[in-house]
PDB file of N, CA, C and O in Angstrom:
ATOM      1  N   MET A   1      44.666  47.200 169.183  1.00  0.00           N
ATOM      2  CA  MET A   1      44.169  47.292 167.989  1.00  0.00           C
ATOM      3  C   MET A   1      43.462  47.117 167.321  1.00  0.00           C
ATOM      4  O   MET A   1      43.416  47.624 166.200  1.00  0.00           O
ATOM      5  N   ARG A   2      42.320  45.987 168.000  1.00  0.00           N
ATOM      6  CA  ARG A   2      41.303  45.675 167.610  1.00  0.00           C
ATOM      7  C   ARG A   2      40.524  46.746 167.877  1.00  0.00           C
ATOM      8  O   ARG A   2      39.573  46.965 167.127  1.00  0.00           O
ATOM      9  N   ALA A   3      40.697  47.322 168.623  1.00  0.00           N
ATOM     10  CA  ALA A   3      39.430  48.722 169.201  1.00  0.00           C
ATOM     11  C   ALA A   3      39.586  49.751 168.052  1.00  0.00           C
ATOM     12  O   ALA A   3      38.648  50.459 167.687  1.00  0.00           O
ATOM     13  N   ARG A   4      40.608  49.785 167.600  1.00  0.00           N
ATOM     14  CA  ARG A   4      40.933  50.841 166.459  1.00  0.00           C
ATOM     15  C   ARG A   4      40.216  50.200 165.137  1.00  0.00           C
ATOM     16  O   ARG A   4      39.410  50.817 164.440  1.00  0.00           O
ATOM     17  N   ARG A   5      40.629  48.912 164.920  1.00  0.00           N
ATOM     18  CA  ARG A   5      39.815  48.066 163.873  1.00  0.00           C
ATOM     19  C   ARG A   5      38.485  47.842 163.739  1.00  0.00           C
ATOM     20  O   ARG A   5      37.907  47.368 162.761  1.00  0.00           O
ATOM     21  N   PHE A   6      37.967  48.253 164.908  1.00  0.00           N
ATOM     22  CA  PHE A   6      36.516  47.762 165.124  1.00  0.00           C
ATOM     23  C   PHE A   6      36.359  46.439 165.209  1.00  0.00           C
ATOM     24  O   PHE A   6      35.588  46.037 164.338  1.00  0.00           O
ATOM     25  N   GLY A   7      36.849  45.448 166.028  1.00  0.00           N
ATOM     26  CA  GLY A   7      36.635  44.117 165.935  1.00  0.00           C
ATOM     27  C   GLY A   7      36.924  43.264 164.442  1.00  0.00           C
ATOM     28  O   GLY A   7      36.397  42.197 164.129  1.00  0.00           O
ATOM     29  N   ALA A   8      37.885  44.031 163.651  1.00  0.00           N
ATOM     30  CA  ALA A   8      38.001  43.721 161.995  1.00  0.00           C
ATOM     31  C   ALA A   8      38.692  42.193 162.626  1.00  0.00           C
ATOM     32  O   ALA A   8      39.387  42.004 163.624  1.00  0.00           O
ATOM     33  N   ARG A   9      38.100  41.102 161.439  1.00  0.00           N
ATOM     34  CA  ARG A   9      39.379  40.118 161.873  1.00  0.00           C
ATOM     35  C   ARG A   9      40.384  39.939 161.239  1.00  0.00           C
ATOM     36  O   ARG A   9      41.200  39.198 161.785  1.00  0.00           O
ATOM     37  N   ASP A  10      40.647  40.335 160.285  1.00  0.00           N
ATOM     38  CA  ASP A  10      42.002  40.861 159.726  1.00  0.00           C
ATOM     39  C   ASP A  10      42.490  42.272 160.192  1.00  0.00           C
ATOM     40  O   ASP A  10      42.055  43.218 159.535  1.00  0.00           O
ATOM     41  N   LEU A  11      43.197  42.503 161.068  1.00  0.00           N
ATOM     42  CA  LEU A  11      43.502  43.604 161.783  1.00  0.00           C
ATOM     43  C   LEU A  11      44.379  44.192 161.060  1.00  0.00           C
ATOM     44  O   LEU A  11      44.082  45.381 161.170  1.00  0.00           O
ATOM     45  N   CYS A  12      45.882  44.060 159.931  1.00  0.00           N
ATOM     46  CA  CYS A  12      46.765  44.308 159.845  1.00  0.00           C
ATOM     47  C   CYS A  12      47.203  44.032 158.201  1.00  0.00           C
ATOM     48  O   CYS A  12      48.234  44.520 157.738  1.00  0.00           O
ATOM     49  N   ARG A  13      46.407  43.305 157.510  1.00  0.00           N
ATOM     50  CA  ARG A  13      46.605  43.370 155.860  1.00  0.00           C
ATOM     51  C   ARG A  13      46.646  44.444 155.567  1.00  0.00           C
ATOM     52  O   ARG A  13      45.754  45.244 155.853  1.00  0.00           O
ATOM     53  N   GLY A  14      47.696  44.733 154.920  1.00  0.00           N
ATOM     54  CA  GLY A  14      47.552  45.527 154.115  1.00  0.00           C
ATOM     55  C   GLY A  14      48.338  46.861 154.541  1.00  0.00           C
ATOM     56  O   GLY A  14      48.943  46.616 155.585  1.00  0.00           O
ATOM     57  N   PRO A  15      48.536  48.081 154.151  1.00  0.00           N
ATOM     58  CA  PRO A  15      49.285  49.768 154.138  1.00  0.00           C
ATOM     59  C   PRO A  15      48.186  50.312 155.250  1.00  0.00           C
ATOM     60  O   PRO A  15      48.275  50.912 156.321  1.00  0.00           O
ATOM     61  N   GLY A  16      46.899  49.694 154.290  1.00  0.00           N
ATOM     62  CA  GLY A  16      46.144  50.838 155.095  1.00  0.00           C
ATOM     63  C   GLY A  16      45.015  50.560 156.883  1.00  0.00           C
ATOM     64  O   GLY A  16      44.660  51.307 157.795  1.00  0.00           O
ATOM     65  N   ARG A  17      44.833  49.037 156.551  1.00  0.00           N
ATOM     66  CA  ARG A  17      44.594  48.239 157.640  1.00  0.00           C
ATOM     67  C   ARG A  17      46.070  48.165 158.807  1.00  0.00           C
ATOM     68  O   ARG A  17      45.810  48.008 160.000  1.00  0.00           O
ATOM     69  N   LEU A  18      46.777  48.223 158.600  1.00  0.00           N
ATOM     70  CA  LEU A  18      47.939  48.120 159.373  1.00  0.00           C
ATOM     71  C   LEU A  18      47.982  49.821 160.038  1.00  0.00           C
ATOM     72  O   LEU A  18      47.616  50.110 161.177  1.00  0.00           O
ATOM     73  N   CYS A  19      48.479  50.732 159.085  1.00  0.00           N
ATOM     74  CA  CYS A  19      48.042  51.737 159.757  1.00  0.00           C
ATOM     75  C   CYS A  19      47.042  52.081 160.561  1.00  0.00           C
ATOM     76  O   CYS A  19      47.365  52.477 161.681  1.00  0.00           O
ATOM     77  N   ALA A  20      45.877  52.035 160.279  1.00  0.00           N
ATOM     78  CA  ALA A  20      44.851  52.064 161.452  1.00  0.00           C
ATOM     79  C   ALA A  20      44.787  51.483 162.538  1.00  0.00           C
ATOM     80  O   ALA A  20      44.324  51.858 163.615  1.00  0.00           O
ATOM     81  N   ALA A  21      45.449  50.192 162.119  1.00  0.00           N
ATOM     82  CA  ALA A  21      45.669  49.350 164.027  1.00  0.00           C
ATOM     83  C   ALA A  21      46.511  49.988 164.290  1.00  0.00           C
ATOM     84  O   ALA A  21      46.258  50.442 165.406  1.00  0.00           O
ATOM     85  N   LEU A  22      47.448  50.355 163.943  1.00  0.00           N
ATOM     86  CA  LEU A  22      48.656  50.640 164.777  1.00  0.00           C
ATOM     87  C   LEU A  22      48.265  52.811 164.633  1.00  0.00           C
ATOM     88  O   LEU A  22      49.239  53.553 164.761  1.00  0.00           O
ATOM     89  N   ALA A  23      47.259  53.261 164.457  1.00  0.00           N
ATOM     90  CA  ALA A  23      47.020  54.800 165.187  1.00  0.00           C
ATOM     91  C   ALA A  23      47.757  55.291 164.318  1.00  0.00           C
ATOM     92  O   ALA A  23      48.641  55.925 164.894  1.00  0.00           O
ATOM     93  N   ILE A  24      47.931  55.364 162.630  1.00  0.00           N
ATOM     94  CA  ILE A  24      49.181  55.512 162.259  1.00  0.00           C
ATOM     95  C   ILE A  24      48.129  56.684 160.958  1.00  0.00           C
ATOM     96  O   ILE A  24      47.313  56.214 160.166  1.00  0.00           O
ATOM     97  N   ASP A  25      48.407  57.929 161.057  1.00  0.00           N
ATOM     98  CA  ASP A  25      47.599  58.736 160.144  1.00  0.00           C
ATOM     99  C   ASP A  25      48.252  59.382 159.260  1.00  0.00           C
ATOM    100  O   ASP A  25      49.405  59.015 159.033  1.00  0.00           O
ATOM    101  N   ARG A  26      47.720  60.460 158.560  1.00  0.00           N
ATOM    102  CA  ARG A  26      48.563  61.808 157.642  1.00  0.00           C
ATOM    103  C   ARG A  26      49.201  62.512 158.542  1.00  0.00           C
ATOM    104  O   ARG A  26      49.930  63.437 158.182  1.00  0.00           O
ATOM    105  N   SER A  27      49.034  62.191 159.877  1.00  0.00           N
ATOM    106  CA  SER A  27      49.708  63.626 160.671  1.00  0.00           C
ATOM    107  C   SER A  27      51.159  63.404 161.184  1.00  0.00           C
ATOM    108  O   SER A  27      51.830  64.201 161.839  1.00  0.00           O
ATOM    109  N   HIS A  28      51.688  61.531 160.541  1.00  0.00           N
ATOM    110  CA  HIS A  28      52.281  60.847 160.447  1.00  0.00           C
ATOM    111  C   HIS A  28      53.326  61.081 159.024  1.00  0.00           C
ATOM    112  O   HIS A  28      54.469  60.636 158.916  1.00  0.00           O
ATOM    113  N   ASP A  29      52.699  61.771 158.162  1.00  0.00           N
ATOM    114  CA  ASP A  29      53.229  61.752 156.973  1.00  0.00           C
ATOM    115  C   ASP A  29      54.919  62.424 156.805  1.00  0.00           C
ATOM    116  O   ASP A  29      55.016  63.581 157.215  1.00  0.00           O
ATOM    117  N   GLY A  30      56.109  61.845 156.291  1.00  0.00           N
ATOM    118  CA  GLY A  30      57.409  62.235 156.080  1.00  0.00           C
ATOM    119  C   GLY A  30      57.877  61.900 157.683  1.00  0.00           C
ATOM    120  O   GLY A  30      59.081  62.101 157.840  1.00  0.00           O
ATOM    121  N   CYS A  31      57.319  61.530 158.647  1.00  0.00           N
ATOM    122  CA  CYS A  31      57.952  61.542 160.161  1.00  0.00           C
ATOM    123  C   CYS A  31      59.317  60.566 160.004  1.00  0.00           C
ATOM    124  O   CYS A  31      59.122  59.500 159.422  1.00  0.00           O
ATOM    125  N   SER A  32      60.590  60.826 160.443  1.00  0.00           N
ATOM    126  CA  SER A  32      61.487  59.574 160.573  1.00  0.00           C
ATOM    127  C   SER A  32      61.609  58.658 161.205  1.00  0.00           C
ATOM    128  O   SER A  32      61.875  58.924 162.377  1.00  0.00           O
ATOM    129  N   LEU A  33      61.524  57.476 160.936  1.00  0.00           N
ATOM    130  CA  LEU A  33      61.375  56.396 161.640  1.00  0.00           C
ATOM    131  C   LEU A  33      62.928  56.180 162.617  1.00  0.00           C
ATOM    132  O   LEU A  33      62.777  55.524 163.647  1.00  0.00           O
ATOM    133  N   PHE A  34      63.782  56.491 162.442  1.00  0.00           N
ATOM    134  CA  PHE A  34      64.413  56.794 163.624  1.00  0.00           C
ATOM    135  C   PHE A  34      65.303  57.378 164.709  1.00  0.00           C
ATOM    136  O   PHE A  34      66.272  57.058 165.398  1.00  0.00           O
ATOM    137  N   ASP A  35      64.126  58.831 164.420  1.00  0.00           N
ATOM    138  CA  ASP A  35      64.847  59.738 165.781  1.00  0.00           C
ATOM    139  C   ASP A  35      64.091  59.563 166.511  1.00  0.00           C
ATOM    140  O   ASP A  35      63.637  60.658 166.845  1.00  0.00           O
ATOM    141  N   GLY A  36      63.498  58.573 167.158  1.00  0.00           N
ATOM    142  CA  GLY A  36      62.004  58.791 168.311  1.00  0.00           C
ATOM    143  C   GLY A  36      61.584  58.920 168.617  1.00  0.00           C
ATOM    144  O   GLY A  36      61.331  58.844 169.819  1.00  0.00           O
ATOM    145  N   GLY A  37      60.675  59.536 167.049  1.00  0.00           N
ATOM    146  CA  GLY A  37      59.480  60.462 167.841  1.00  0.00           C
ATOM    147  C   GLY A  37      58.360  59.504 167.591  1.00  0.00           C
ATOM    148  O   GLY A  37      58.518  58.335 167.941  1.00  0.00           O
ATOM    149  N   ALA A  38      57.105  59.925 166.949  1.00  0.00           N
ATOM    150  CA  ALA A  38      55.879  58.827 167.382  1.00  0.00           C
ATOM    151  C   ALA A  38      55.591  57.940 166.743  1.00  0.00           C
ATOM    152  O   ALA A  38      54.636  57.212 167.012  1.00  0.00           O
ATOM    153  N   VAL A  39      56.567  57.751 165.460  1.00  0.00           N
ATOM    154  CA  VAL A  39      56.607  56.612 165.540  1.00  0.00           C
ATOM    155  C   VAL A  39      58.040  55.719 164.899  1.00  0.00           C
ATOM    156  O   VAL A  39      58.581  56.187 163.898  1.00  0.00           O
ATOM    157  N   TRP A  40      58.399  54.895 165.303  1.00  0.00           N
ATOM    158  CA  TRP A  40      59.752  54.474 165.327  1.00  0.00           C
ATOM    159  C   TRP A  40      59.990  52.691 165.000  1.00  0.00           C
ATOM    160  O   TRP A  40      59.198  51.814 165.347  1.00  0.00           O
ATOM    161  N   LEU A  41      60.967  52.531 164.437  1.00  0.00           N
ATOM    162  CA  LEU A  41      61.437  51.012 164.127  1.00  0.00           C
ATOM    163  C   LEU A  41      62.657  50.673 165.596  1.00  0.00           C
ATOM    164  O   LEU A  41      63.777  51.077 165.911  1.00  0.00           O
ATOM    165  N   ALA A  42      61.440  49.529 166.272  1.00  0.00           N
ATOM    166  CA  ALA A  42      62.610  48.670 166.905  1.00  0.00           C
ATOM    167  C   ALA A  42      62.950  47.900 166.759  1.00  0.00           C
ATOM    168  O   ALA A  42      62.418  47.317 165.814  1.00  0.00           O
ATOM    169  N   ARG A  43      64.457  46.893 167.691  1.00  0.00           N
ATOM    170  CA  ARG A  43      64.861  46.327 167.468  1.00  0.00           C
ATOM    171  C   ARG A  43      64.491  44.959 167.832  1.00  0.00           C
ATOM    172  O   ARG A  43      64.356  44.815 169.047  1.00  0.00           O
ATOM    173  N   GLY A  44      64.232  43.621 166.925  1.00  0.00           N
ATOM    174  CA  GLY A  44      63.334  42.332 167.213  1.00  0.00           C
ATOM    175  C   GLY A  44      64.383  41.858 166.986  1.00  0.00           C
ATOM    176  O   GLY A  44      65.530  42.062 167.385  1.00  0.00           O
ATOM    177  N   ARG A  45      63.794  41.014 166.119  1.00  0.00           N
ATOM    178  CA  ARG A  45      64.200  39.619 165.876  1.00  0.00           C
ATOM    179  C   ARG A  45      64.903  40.165 164.696  1.00  0.00           C
ATOM    180  O   ARG A  45      64.761  41.220 164.077  1.00  0.00           O
ATOM    181  N   PRO A  46      66.064  38.697 164.494  1.00  0.00           N
ATOM    182  CA  PRO A  46      67.003  38.743 163.303  1.00  0.00           C
ATOM    183  C   PRO A  46      66.802  39.263 162.207  1.00  0.00           C
ATOM    184  O   PRO A  46      65.623  39.040 161.930  1.00  0.00           O
ATOM    185  N   PRO A  47      67.472  40.063 161.099  1.00  0.00           N
ATOM    186  CA  PRO A  47      66.602  40.425 159.882  1.00  0.00           C
ATOM    187  C   PRO A  47      66.135  39.489 159.043  1.00  0.00           C
ATOM    188  O   PRO A  47      66.544  38.332 158.948  1.00  0.00           O
ATOM    189  N   LEU A  48      65.007  40.163 158.249  1.00  0.00           N
ATOM    190  CA  LEU A  48      64.511  39.130 157.152  1.00  0.00           C
ATOM    191  C   LEU A  48      64.986  38.622 156.489  1.00  0.00           C
ATOM    192  O   LEU A  48      66.201  38.506 156.647  1.00  0.00           O
ATOM    193  N   ARG A  49      64.477  38.123 155.563  1.00  0.00           N
ATOM    194  CA  ARG A  49      64.428  38.115 153.868  1.00  0.00           C
ATOM    195  C   ARG A  49      63.622  39.121 153.416  1.00  0.00           C
ATOM    196  O   ARG A  49      62.476  39.137 153.867  1.00  0.00           O
ATOM    197  N   VAL A  50      63.841  39.695 152.884  1.00  0.00           N
ATOM    198  CA  VAL A  50      63.383  40.620 152.542  1.00  0.00           C
ATOM    199  C   VAL A  50      63.279  40.777 150.587  1.00  0.00           C
ATOM    200  O   VAL A  50      64.190  40.601 149.778  1.00  0.00           O
ATOM    201  N   ARG A  51      62.060  41.099 150.369  1.00  0.00           N
ATOM    202  CA  ARG A  51      61.377  41.119 148.762  1.00  0.00           C
ATOM    203  C   ARG A  51      60.685  42.227 148.690  1.00  0.00           C
ATOM    204  O   ARG A  51      60.376  43.110 149.491  1.00  0.00           O
ATOM    205  N   THR A  52      60.432  41.939 147.162  1.00  0.00           N
ATOM    206  CA  THR A  52      59.999  43.385 146.672  1.00  0.00           C
ATOM    207  C   THR A  52      58.802  42.971 145.380  1.00  0.00           C
ATOM    208  O   THR A  52      58.747  41.904 144.768  1.00  0.00           O
ATOM    209  N   SER A  53      58.168  43.823 145.262  1.00  0.00           N
ATOM    210  CA  SER A  53      56.620  43.520 144.187  1.00  0.00           C
ATOM    211  C   SER A  53      56.964  44.619 143.612  1.00  0.00           C
ATOM    212  O   SER A  53      57.982  45.309 143.652  1.00  0.00           O
ATOM    213  N   ARG A  54      55.355  44.733 142.729  1.00  0.00           N
ATOM    214  CA  ARG A  54      55.023  45.661 142.009  1.00  0.00           C
ATOM    215  C   ARG A  54      53.814  45.490 143.167  1.00  0.00           C
ATOM    216  O   ARG A  54      53.252  44.561 143.747  1.00  0.00           O
ATOM    217  N   ARG A  55      53.761  46.880 143.147  1.00  0.00           N
ATOM    218  CA  ARG A  55      52.381  47.393 144.599  1.00  0.00           C
ATOM    219  C   ARG A  55      51.035  47.061 143.377  1.00  0.00           C
ATOM    220  O   ARG A  55      51.012  47.412 142.197  1.00  0.00           O
ATOM    221  N   ILE A  56      50.014  46.290 144.133  1.00  0.00           N
ATOM    222  CA  ILE A  56      48.947  46.201 143.845  1.00  0.00           C
ATOM    223  C   ILE A  56      47.944  46.949 144.633  1.00  0.00           C
ATOM    224  O   ILE A  56      47.984  47.688 145.616  1.00  0.00           O
ATOM    225  N   GLY A  57      46.917  46.432 143.746  1.00  0.00           N
ATOM    226  CA  GLY A  57      45.736  47.149 143.672  1.00  0.00           C
ATOM    227  C   GLY A  57      45.464  48.716 143.503  1.00  0.00           C
ATOM    228  O   GLY A  57      44.565  49.366 144.036  1.00  0.00           O
ATOM    229  N   ILE A  58      46.250  49.069 142.814  1.00  0.00           N
ATOM    230  CA  ILE A  58      45.898  50.386 142.152  1.00  0.00           C
ATOM    231  C   ILE A  58      46.867  50.999 141.253  1.00  0.00           C
ATOM    232  O   ILE A  58      48.045  50.923 141.603  1.00  0.00           O
ATOM    233  N   ALA A  59      46.555  51.677 140.003  1.00  0.00           N
ATOM    234  CA  ALA A  59      46.507  52.289 139.018  1.00  0.00           C
ATOM    235  C   ALA A  59      47.787  52.937 138.668  1.00  0.00           C
ATOM    236  O   ALA A  59      48.483  52.929 137.652  1.00  0.00           O
ATOM    237  N   ARG A  60      47.888  53.537 139.895  1.00  0.00           N
ATOM    238  CA  ARG A  60      48.850  54.918 139.186  1.00  0.00           C
ATOM    239  C   ARG A  60      50.187  54.012 139.546  1.00  0.00           C
ATOM    240  O   ARG A  60      49.961  52.897 140.018  1.00  0.00           O
ATOM    241  N   ALA A  61      51.368  54.355 139.383  1.00  0.00           N
ATOM    242  CA  ALA A  61      52.517  53.449 139.561  1.00  0.00           C
ATOM    243  C   ALA A  61      52.068  52.473 140.049  1.00  0.00           C
ATOM    244  O   ALA A  61      51.712  52.587 141.222  1.00  0.00           O
ATOM    245  N   ALA A  62      51.931  51.393 139.511  1.00  0.00           N
ATOM    246  CA  ALA A  62      51.559  49.978 140.028  1.00  0.00           C
ATOM    247  C   ALA A  62      53.034  49.416 139.728  1.00  0.00           C
ATOM    248  O   ALA A  62      53.594  48.761 140.607  1.00  0.00           O
ATOM    249  N   GLU A  63      53.757  49.694 138.339  1.00  0.00           N
ATOM    250  CA  GLU A  63      54.955  48.868 138.309  1.00  0.00           C
ATOM    251  C   GLU A  63      55.777  49.319 139.137  1.00  0.00           C
ATOM    252  O   GLU A  63      56.342  48.264 139.425  1.00  0.00           O
ATOM    253  N   ARG A  64      56.265  50.075 139.728  1.00  0.00           N
ATOM    254  CA  ARG A  64      57.033  50.651 141.078  1.00  0.00           C
ATOM    255  C   ARG A  64      57.146  49.701 142.016  1.00  0.00           C
ATOM    256  O   ARG A  64      56.177  49.229 142.609  1.00  0.00           O
ATOM    257  N   ARG A  65      58.551  49.306 142.237  1.00  0.00           N
ATOM    258  CA  ARG A  65      58.733  48.088 143.182  1.00  0.00           C
ATOM    259  C   ARG A  65      58.689  48.678 144.605  1.00  0.00           C
ATOM    260  O   ARG A  65      59.664  49.119 145.213  1.00  0.00           O
ATOM    261  N   LEU A  66      57.437  48.622 145.042  1.00  0.00           N
ATOM    262  CA  LEU A  66      57.448  49.656 146.451  1.00  0.00           C
ATOM    263  C   LEU A  66      56.696  48.527 147.160  1.00  0.00           C
ATOM    264  O   LEU A  66      56.350  48.959 148.260  1.00  0.00           O
ATOM    265  N   ARG A  67      56.476  47.828 147.066  1.00  0.00           N
ATOM    266  CA  ARG A  67      55.759  46.609 148.047  1.00  0.00           C
ATOM    267  C   ARG A  67      56.763  45.833 148.563  1.00  0.00           C
ATOM    268  O   ARG A  67      57.615  45.254 147.889  1.00  0.00           O
ATOM    269  N   PHE A  68      56.629  45.812 150.215  1.00  0.00           N
ATOM    270  CA  PHE A  68      58.399  45.001 150.604  1.00  0.00           C
ATOM    271  C   PHE A  68      57.397  43.706 151.491  1.00  0.00           C
ATOM    272  O   PHE A  68      56.367  43.852 152.149  1.00  0.00           O
ATOM    273  N   TYR A  69      58.022  42.722 151.246  1.00  0.00           N
ATOM    274  CA  TYR A  69      57.264  41.564 152.591  1.00  0.00           C
ATOM    275  C   TYR A  69      58.709  40.870 152.698  1.00  0.00           C
ATOM    276  O   TYR A  69      59.832  41.001 152.212  1.00  0.00           O
ATOM    277  N   GLU A  70      58.062  40.100 153.567  1.00  0.00           N
ATOM    278  CA  GLU A  70      59.211  39.271 154.477  1.00  0.00           C
ATOM    279  C   GLU A  70      58.604  37.489 153.332  1.00  0.00           C
ATOM    280  O   GLU A  70      57.524  36.959 153.074  1.00  0.00           O
ATOM    281  N   ALA A  71      60.062  37.206 153.008  1.00  0.00           N
ATOM    282  CA  ALA A  71      59.829  35.720 151.477  1.00  0.00           C
ATOM    283  C   ALA A  71      59.634  34.758 152.822  1.00  0.00           C
ATOM    284  O   ALA A  71      60.267  34.650 153.872  1.00  0.00           O
ATOM    285  N   GLY A  72      58.374  34.069 152.244  1.00  0.00           N
ATOM    286  CA  GLY A  72      58.162  32.868 153.153  1.00  0.00           C
ATOM    287  C   GLY A  72      56.628  32.837 154.044  1.00  0.00           C
ATOM    288  O   GLY A  72      55.956  31.885 154.439  1.00  0.00           O
ATOM    289  N   ASN A  73      56.441  34.227 154.146  1.00  0.00           N
ATOM    290  CA  ASN A  73      55.813  34.149 154.894  1.00  0.00           C
ATOM    291  C   ASN A  73      54.289  34.207 155.046  1.00  0.00           C
ATOM    292  O   ASN A  73      53.836  35.345 154.930  1.00  0.00           O
ATOM    293  N   PRO A  74      53.531  33.385 155.245  1.00  0.00           N
ATOM    294  CA  PRO A  74      51.787  32.753 154.643  1.00  0.00           C
ATOM    295  C   PRO A  74      51.204  34.033 154.888  1.00  0.00           C
ATOM    296  O   PRO A  74      50.171  34.083 154.220  1.00  0.00           O
ATOM    297  N   PHE A  75      51.346  34.934 155.431  1.00  0.00           N
ATOM    298  CA  PHE A  75      50.434  35.930 155.919  1.00  0.00           C
ATOM    299  C   PHE A  75      50.051  36.553 154.362  1.00  0.00           C
ATOM    300  O   PHE A  75      48.941  36.778 153.881  1.00  0.00           O
ATOM    301  N   VAL A  76      51.498  36.751 153.736  1.00  0.00           N
ATOM    302  CA  VAL A  76      51.279  37.757 152.719  1.00  0.00           C
ATOM    303  C   VAL A  76      50.409  37.777 151.412  1.00  0.00           C
ATOM    304  O   VAL A  76      50.479  36.872 150.581  1.00  0.00           O
ATOM    305  N   SER A  77      49.816  38.560 151.317  1.00  0.00           N
ATOM    306  CA  SER A  77      48.895  38.525 150.361  1.00  0.00           C
ATOM    307  C   SER A  77      49.028  38.855 149.110  1.00  0.00           C
ATOM    308  O   SER A  77      50.150  39.210 148.750  1.00  0.00           O
ATOM    309  N   GLY A  78      47.889  38.825 148.090  1.00  0.00           N
ATOM    310  CA  GLY A  78      48.131  38.673 146.723  1.00  0.00           C
ATOM    311  C   GLY A  78      49.107  38.462 145.823  1.00  0.00           C
ATOM    312  O   GLY A  78      50.102  38.855 146.431  1.00  0.00           O
ATOM    313  N   PRO A  79      49.448  38.111 144.812  1.00  0.00           N
ATOM    314  CA  PRO A  79      50.645  38.108 143.737  1.00  0.00           C
ATOM    315  C   PRO A  79      52.590  38.623 144.375  1.00  0.00           C
ATOM    316  O   PRO A  79      52.968  39.780 144.558  1.00  0.00           O
ATOM    317  N   ARG A  80      53.134  37.807 144.499  1.00  0.00           N
ATOM    318  CA  ARG A  80      54.262  37.897 144.688  1.00  0.00           C
ATOM    319  C   ARG A  80      55.591  37.778 143.553  1.00  0.00           C
ATOM    320  O   ARG A  80      56.439  36.939 143.247  1.00  0.00           O
ATOM    321  N   PHE A  81      55.338  38.664 143.295  1.00  0.00           N
ATOM    322  CA  PHE A  81      56.629  38.728 142.323  1.00  0.00           C
ATOM    323  C   PHE A  81      57.867  39.221 142.753  1.00  0.00           C
ATOM    324  O   PHE A  81      58.071  40.409 143.000  1.00  0.00           O
ATOM    325  N   LEU A  82      58.949  38.054 142.876  1.00  0.00           N
ATOM    326  CA  LEU A  82      59.776  38.071 143.842  1.00  0.00           C
ATOM    327  C   LEU A  82      60.950  38.958 143.041  1.00  0.00           C
ATOM    328  O   LEU A  82      61.152  39.068 141.832  1.00  0.00           O
ATOM    329  N   SER A  83      61.476  39.403 143.908  1.00  0.00           N
ATOM    330  CA  SER A  83      62.924  40.005 143.319  1.00  0.00           C
ATOM    331  C   SER A  83      63.797  39.493 144.025  1.00  0.00           C
ATOM    332  O   SER A  83      63.571  38.945 145.104  1.00  0.00           O
ATOM    333  N   PRO A  84      65.342  39.665 143.282  1.00  0.00           N
ATOM    334  CA  PRO A  84      66.247  38.453 143.102  1.00  0.00           C
ATOM    335  C   PRO A  84      66.620  38.654 144.958  1.00  0.00           C
ATOM    336  O   PRO A  84      66.603  39.738 145.541  1.00  0.00           O
ATOM    337  N   PRO A  85      66.944  37.264 145.619  1.00  0.00           N
ATOM    338  CA  PRO A  85      67.273  36.679 146.856  1.00  0.00           C
ATOM    339  C   PRO A  85      68.168  37.865 147.056  1.00  0.00           C
ATOM    340  O   PRO A  85      68.832  37.970 148.087  1.00  0.00           O
TER     341      PRO A  85
END
């Protein structure tokens, strides 16, 4: 991850940096996360308390609640317009 992010201190802050760190690019657009392809979701710790908020740092469709994060995580940046629990 560090090599892909050129030694940046914030390896995965934000979707663009996360994708760069994990080598996810536009060739992965539309890939299913559930069929075991190049990008997949793995089982890990118990389910998180997921919240949503408006998107930040964009102008188009900014009001859409397409930003997902773990409630209470100290590493979440930006405003937290919480959804109901």
